[in-house]
SEVEX-897709 format. One line per field, with one value per residue (C-alpha): residue in three letters; x, y, z; residue number from 0. Coordinates in Angstrom, 3 decimals. Each point is the difference from the previous one (the first is absolute). Example, Ala and Ser with C-alpha at 12.3 -4.5 7.8 and 13.67 -1.06 7.14 Angstrom:
BEGIN
residu <- (ala|ser)
X <- (12.300|1.370)
Y <- (-4.500|3.440)
Z <- (7.800|-0.660)
num <- (0|1)
REM end
This chain:
BEGIN
residu <- (met|thr|val|thr|ile|pro|asp|glu|ala|leu|cys|asn|leu|asp|leu|thr|pro|glu|gln|ala|arg|leu|glu|ile|ala|val|gly|leu|phe|ala|ala|asn|lys|val|ser|thr|ser|lys|gly|ala|arg|ile|ala|gly|leu|thr|phe|leu|asp|phe|gln|arg|glu|leu|gly|arg|arg|arg|ile|pro|met|his|tyr|thr|met|glu|asp|tyr|glu|ala|asp|met|arg|thr|val|ala|ala|met|pro|lys|thr)
X <- (0.000|1.215|-1.294|0.418|-0.141|-0.224|3.059|-2.189|-1.434|3.501|1.525|0.575|1.060|3.566|0.084|2.121|-1.733|1.864|-1.202|-3.570|0.198|1.259|-2.788|-2.615|1.502|0.186|-3.573|-1.292|1.905|-1.218|-3.579|0.582|-0.568|3.377|2.511|3.530|1.289|-2.449|0.608|3.721|-0.594|-2.257|2.578|2.859|1.845|1.305|-2.141|2.453|0.261|-3.797|-0.177|2.593|-2.026|-3.150|1.945|1.399|-3.583|-1.133|-2.518|-0.546|0.283|-3.199|0.514|-3.054|-0.421|-0.765|3.350|1.735|-1.749|0.910|3.623|0.017|-1.403|2.737|2.715|-1.430|0.020|3.626|2.465|2.050|3.744)
Y <- (0.000|3.458|2.976|3.487|2.930|3.421|2.160|2.850|-2.295|-0.447|3.346|1.368|-3.276|0.032|-3.808|-2.033|-2.937|-2.322|1.967|-0.079|-3.792|-0.284|2.207|-2.060|-3.270|1.204|1.271|-3.286|-1.955|2.236|-0.468|-3.774|-0.259|-1.586|-2.237|1.026|-1.890|1.605|3.433|-0.455|-0.926|3.020|2.275|-1.538|-0.896|-3.214|-1.633|1.049|3.603|0.289|-1.366|2.562|2.785|-1.160|-0.043|3.471|1.190|-1.951|-2.019|-3.324|-3.334|-1.952|-2.889|-1.570|-2.424|-2.642|0.733|-0.373|-3.293|-1.357|1.011|-1.738|-3.197|0.150|0.422|-2.845|-2.303|0.741|-2.780|0.491|0.119)
Z <- (0.000|-0.824|1.936|-1.392|2.387|-1.623|0.722|1.255|2.700|1.440|-0.964|3.521|1.600|-1.354|-0.400|-2.367|-1.691|2.400|3.026|-1.327|-0.375|3.568|1.350|-1.836|1.248|3.618|-0.148|-1.388|2.639|2.832|-1.244|0.098|-3.762|-0.835|1.733|0.835|-3.030|-2.386|1.526|-0.552|-3.642|-0.548|1.632|-1.993|3.211|1.485|2.647|2.705|-1.222|-0.072|3.558|1.070|-1.615|1.802|3.265|-0.646|-0.453|3.069|-2.005|1.779|-1.770|-0.589|2.400|1.597|2.863|-2.635|-1.654|3.362|0.735|-3.443|0.574|3.369|-1.553|-2.639|2.632|2.097|-3.059|-0.845|0.728|3.153|-0.641)
num <- (0|1|2|3|4|5|6|7|8|9|10|11|12|13|14|15|16|17|18|19|20|21|22|23|24|25|26|27|28|29|30|31|32|33|34|35|36|37|38|39|40|41|42|43|44|45|46|47|48|49|50|51|52|53|54|55|56|57|58|59|60|61|62|63|64|65|66|67|68|69|70|71|72|73|74|75|76|77|78|79|80)
REM end
């Protein structure tokens, strides 16, 4: 999908195209519309760099109690070494 935003709509924001992509990705992530991975792809960043940007902006990760419980089941099922 290609989205075209008229220049006059962004004229006073002083954003580069890369910055605009990042702002869109962060907004979609914060609204719980995309995952961290998809947000990183939209922003054109690595997964880790996108996570760092979210942290810098103090935007919490989407991690539910169900996610935690699934992680704990995975750890419990791992072989003991």
